[in-house]
C-alpha positions in Angstrom: -70.2 -69.7 -81.0 -72.6 -71.0 -78.3 -74.3 -74.3 -77.4 -77.2 -75.8 -79.4 -79.8 -74.5 -76.8 -78.3 -71.0 -76.4 -78.6 -68.3 -79.1 -75.6 -67.9 -81.4 -73.1 -65.2 -80.5 -70.8 -63.5 -83.0 -67.4 -61.8 -82.5 -66.4 -58.8 -84.7 -63.2 -59.2 -86.6 -60.5 -56.6 -86.2 -60.6 -55.8 -89.9 -64.2 -54.5 -89.6 -63.7 -52.6 -86.4 -63.5 -49.3 -88.2 -67.2 -49.7 -89.2 -68.3 -49.3 -85.6 -70.5 -46.2 -84.8 -70.3 -45.0 -81.2 -73.5 -43.1 -81.6 -75.6 -45.9 -83.0 -79.0 -45.3 -81.5 -80.1 -49.0 -81.1 -77.6 -49.5 -78.3 -78.0 -48.2 -74.8 -75.2 -46.1 -73.3 -74.0 -49.0 -71.1 -73.9 -51.3 -74.1 -71.9 -48.6 -76.0 -69.4 -48.4 -73.1 -68.8 -52.1 -73.2 -68.6 -52.1 -77.0 -66.1 -49.2 -77.1 -63.8 -51.1 -74.8 -63.9 -54.0 -77.3 -63.6 -51.8 -80.4 -60.6 -49.9 -79.0 -58.9 -53.3 -78.5 -59.7 -54.5 -82.0 -58.6 -51.2 -83.6 -55.3 -51.4 -81.8 -54.9 -54.9 -83.0 -55.7 -53.8 -86.6 -53.2 -51.0 -86.3 -50.4 -53.2 -85.0 -50.9 -55.5 -87.9 -50.5 -52.6 -90.4 -47.3 -51.8 -92.1 -47.6 -48.2 -90.8 -46.7 -47.8 -87.1 -48.5 -44.4 -87.0 -51.8 -45.7 -88.2 -55.0 -44.3 -86.6 -58.6 -44.8 -87.6 -61.3 -42.1 -87.9 -63.9 -42.2 -85.2 -66.6 -43.2 -87.7 -66.3 -44.7 -91.2 -67.7 -43.1 -94.3 -71.5 -43.4 -94.4 -72.9 -45.7 -97.1 -74.4 -44.4 -100.3 -77.8 -42.8 -99.6 -81.0 -42.7 -101.6 -80.9 -39.5 -103.8 -84.1 -38.3 -102.2 -82.5 -38.2 -98.8 -79.0 -37.1 -99.7 -79.9 -33.4 -99.0 -80.2 -34.3 -95.3 -76.4 -34.5 -95.2 -76.2 -30.8 -95.9 -77.4 -30.2 -92.4 -74.0 -31.0 -90.8 -72.4 -28.3 -93.1 -74.7 -25.5 -91.8 -72.8 -22.6 -90.1 -75.0 -23.2 -87.0 -73.5 -26.7 -86.8 -70.0 -25.3 -86.6 -71.2 -22.9 -83.9 -72.7 -25.7 -81.9 -69.5 -27.7 -82.2 -67.5 -24.8 -81.1 -69.6 -24.2 -78.0 -69.4 -27.8 -76.8 -65.6 -27.9 -77.4 -65.3 -24.9 -75.1 -67.4 -26.8 -72.5 -64.9 -29.7 -72.7 -61.9 -27.4 -72.6 -63.2 -25.4 -69.6 -64.0 -28.6 -67.7 -67.8 -28.2 -67.7 -68.1 -24.4 -67.9 -70.1 -23.0 -70.8 -68.4 -19.6 -70.5 -64.6 -18.9 -70.6 -63.1 -18.5 -67.1 -62.1 -14.9 -66.1 -58.5 -13.8 -65.8 -57.4 -13.9 -62.1 -57.3 -10.5 -60.5 -54.4 -10.4 -57.9 -55.7 -7.2 -56.3 -59.1 -8.7 -55.7 -57.7 -11.9 -54.4 -55.5 -10.0 -52.0 -58.5 -7.9 -50.8 -60.4 -11.1 -50.1 -57.5 -12.4 -48.0 -57.2 -9.1 -46.1 -61.0 -9.1 -45.5 -60.6 -12.6 -44.0 -57.9 -11.4 -41.7 -60.0 -8.5 -40.4 -62.6 -11.1 -39.3 -60.4 -11.9 -36.3 -60.4 -9.5 -33.4 -57.3 -8.5 -31.5 -57.5 -11.4 -29.1 -57.7 -13.9 -32.0 -61.3 -14.9 -31.4 -63.7 -15.1 -34.4 -66.6 -12.7 -34.7 -69.6 -14.4 -36.4 -71.2 -11.2 -37.7 -67.9 -10.1 -39.3 -67.5 -13.6 -40.8 -70.9 -13.3 -42.4 -69.9 -9.9 -43.8 -66.8 -11.5 -45.2 -68.8 -14.2 -46.9 -71.2 -11.6 -48.4 -68.3 -9.4 -49.6 -66.4 -12.3 -51.1 -69.6 -13.5 -52.8 -70.1 -10.0 -54.1 -66.6 -9.8 -55.4 -66.9 -13.2 -57.0 -70.0 -12.1 -58.9 -68.2 -9.1 -60.3 -64.8 -10.6 -61.1 -65.4 -14.3 -61.6 -63.2 -15.0 -58.5 -64.4 -17.2 -55.7 -63.0 -17.7 -52.2 -61.3 -20.9 -53.3 -59.4 -19.3 -56.2 -58.3 -21.9 -58.8 -57.1 -20.2 -61.9 -57.7 -21.8 -65.3 -54.5 -23.6 -66.4 -53.2 -26.6 -68.4 -53.8 -28.7 -65.4 -57.5 -27.8 -65.5 -57.8 -29.0 -69.0 -55.9 -32.2 -68.3 -58.2 -33.1 -65.5 -61.4 -32.4 -67.4 -63.5 -35.5 -67.9 -66.1 -34.0 -70.2 -66.5 -36.1 -73.4 -66.8 -34.5 -76.8 -67.2 -37.8 -78.7 -70.5 -36.7 -80.4 -68.8 -33.5 -81.7 -65.9 -35.6 -83.1 -68.5 -37.8 -84.7 -70.2 -34.8 -86.5 -66.8 -33.3 -87.5 -65.7 -36.6 -89.0 -68.9 -37.0 -90.9 -68.4 -33.5 -92.3 -65.1 -34.8 -93.7 -66.7 -37.9 -95.2 -69.5 -36.0 -96.9 -67.7 -32.8 -97.9 -67.0 -33.8 -101.5 -70.5 -35.4 -102.0 -72.4 -32.4 -100.6 -70.4 -29.9 -102.7 -71.8 -31.4 -105.9 -75.4 -32.1 -104.9 -76.7 -29.0 -106.6 -75.4 -30.3 -109.9 -76.3 -33.9 -109.5 -79.8 -33.6 -108.1 -82.0 -31.3 -110.2 -85.0 -31.7 -107.9 -83.4 -29.9 -105.0 -85.1 -26.7 -103.9 -83.5 -23.3 -104.1 -82.3 -23.3 -100.5 -80.7 -26.7 -100.8 -79.0 -25.8 -104.0 -77.6 -22.6 -102.5 -76.2 -24.5 -99.5 -74.7 -27.2 -101.7 -73.0 -24.7 -104.0 -71.5 -22.9 -101.0 -69.9 -26.1 -99.7 -66.2 -26.3 -100.8 -62.8 -26.8 -99.3 -62.1 -23.1 -98.9 -65.5 -22.3 -97.2 -65.1 -25.4 -95.0 -61.6 -24.4 -93.8 -62.8 -20.9 -93.1 -65.7 -22.2 -91.0 -63.1 -24.2 -89.0 -61.0 -21.1 -88.4 -63.9 -18.7 -87.7 -63.7 -17.0 -84.3 -66.9 -15.1 -83.3 -66.5 -11.5 -82.2 -67.5 -12.4 -78.6 -64.4 -14.7 -78.3 -61.8 -12.4 -79.7 -59.2 -11.4 -77.1 -60.7 -13.6 -74.4 -58.0 -14.3 -71.9 -58.7 -18.1 -71.5 -58.3 -18.5 -75.2 -55.1 -16.6 -75.7 -51.8 -18.4 -76.1 -49.2 -18.1 -73.4 -47.7 -15.8 -72.2 -50.8 -13.6 -72.8 -53.1 -16.5 -71.8 -53.0 -19.6 -69.7 -52.4 -22.3 -72.3 -49.1 -22.7 -74.2 -49.0 -24.2 -77.7 -46.4 -26.0 -79.8 -47.9 -24.0 -82.8 -48.8 -20.4 -83.1 -51.9 -20.6 -80.8 -53.8 -18.4 -83.3 -57.6 -18.6 -83.6 -58.0 -20.7 -80.4 -61.7 -19.6 -80.2 -62.4 -21.4 -83.5 -63.3 -25.1 -83.9 -59.9 -26.0 -85.1 -58.1 -23.9 -82.4 -60.1 -25.7 -79.7 -59.4 -29.1 -81.1 -55.7 -28.4 -81.1 -55.9 -27.1 -77.5 -57.7 -30.3 -76.4 -55.2 -32.4 -78.2 -52.1 -30.6 -76.8 -53.3 -30.5 -73.1 -55.7 -33.4 -72.7 -56.0 -36.0 -75.4 -52.3 -36.3 -76.4 -51.2 -39.1 -74.1 -47.5 -38.2 -74.5 -47.7 -34.5 -73.8 -50.7 -33.6 -71.6 -49.5 -31.3 -68.8 -46.1 -33.0 -68.2 -47.5 -36.4 -67.7 -50.3 -35.5 -65.3 -53.2 -38.0 -65.1 -55.9 -36.9 -67.5 -59.6 -36.8 -66.6 -60.1 -39.1 -69.6 -57.9 -41.9 -68.2 -60.8 -43.6 -66.5 -63.0 -43.8 -69.6 -61.2 -46.8 -71.2 -62.3 -47.4 -74.7 -64.2 -44.2 -75.1 -61.0 -42.3 -74.3 -58.9 -44.3 -76.8 -61.4 -43.9 -79.6 -61.8 -40.1 -78.9 -58.0 -39.6 -78.8 -57.4 -41.5 -82.1 -60.4 -39.8 -83.7 -59.1 -36.4 -82.8 -55.6 -37.2 -84.0 -57.1 -38.4 -87.3 -59.0 -35.2 -87.8 -56.0 -33.0 -87.1 -53.9 -35.0 -89.5 -56.6 -34.6 -92.2 -56.7 -30.8 -91.8 -52.9 -30.7 -92.0 -52.9 -32.9 -95.2 -55.6 -30.7 -96.7 -53.4 -27.6 -96.7 -50.0 -29.4 -97.3 -50.7 -30.4 -100.9 -53.1 -33.3 -100.8 -54.5 -34.0 -104.3 -58.0 -34.6 -103.0 -60.2 -35.5 -100.0 -59.4 -39.2 -100.4 -55.7 -38.5 -100.5 -55.9 -36.4 -97.3 -58.0 -39.2 -95.6 -55.4 -41.8 -96.5 -52.6 -39.6 -95.1 -54.5 -39.1 -91.9 -55.0 -42.8 -91.4 -51.4 -43.9 -92.3 -49.6 -41.0 -90.6 -47.4 -40.5 -93.7 -47.1 -36.7 -94.3 -48.1 -35.3 -97.6 -45.3 -33.9 -99.7 -45.8 -30.2 -99.7 -46.4 -28.9 -103.2 -47.0 -25.2 -104.2 -49.0 -26.3 -107.2 -52.3 -28.0 -107.2 -53.3 -26.9 -103.7 -56.9 -27.8 -102.7 -57.1 -24.6 -100.6 -57.0 -21.6 -102.9 -56.7 -19.0 -100.2 -53.0 -18.8 -99.2 -53.8 -16.8 -96.0 -56.1 -19.6 -94.7 -53.6 -22.3 -95.7 -50.6 -20.5 -94.0 -52.6 -19.9 -90.8 -53.6 -23.6 -90.5 -50.0 -24.6 -91.1 -48.8 -22.3 -88.4 -51.4 -23.6 -85.9 
């Protein structure tokens, strides 16, 4: 399109919208924001033209075939430290910008703060500045010890629903892990020039180890109140609510309480609602990932089969034989979640 004097402009077809990369480094952030609005529209158009009404696309497409000398770079996204970094940032999104889990509200301390505020008034009802300053210092001291502030706002599903923290980059990495899982698991056999460390990493990449990394909860997050399922914790779940301190558990919590448009906190406006295309791509990308994990333990014949099930929304027929995941404990736990 365009006049003879103006440079030509091109419009992306809906069929190619799944090839868009929201982290492509040659575009500025503002350009990506405009592009994501357009891509979200095109992907919706592509899904509506599909025979499957439940079709969703992964956040990013499978990367193109790489040069053998550089394929080992893809092993980096399968390092345990990459799962740890993803888990940390997912908590940041779940806790609405806090890097640490919020503390459990302490009713006794809250009551003490309120009583201390009442004693700041003398018998005649006039306020005493020195006592008010003492109240502020005492409340501040209590806040530092218990995690409670004077404006107590307990962590709840509404807190998650109102969070506007994006985790698009984390979804990008987790989706690339899916796309490169099968390739990286065989590099130690295909590329004889790999060094010992690269071969050891490649030989350790398989579906069982991958799922265990997704389910891993570090010791520091075990029995943390904010990550426990209701009624022991603040967030209910349609599943078992197990291993919420893991990458998979945090993804499920974000989907149930924020990125699932149908069920987030009883219809409360989500903090993501003002982010347009980025919100749509993130929600679809998260749904695709969760479908993939489900298909992987429900009897998918291979990675490709699980990816197709995640895209189409057609459930995999559960089969006790030929399971990709050899560990029944891992498989059953993910199915319960």
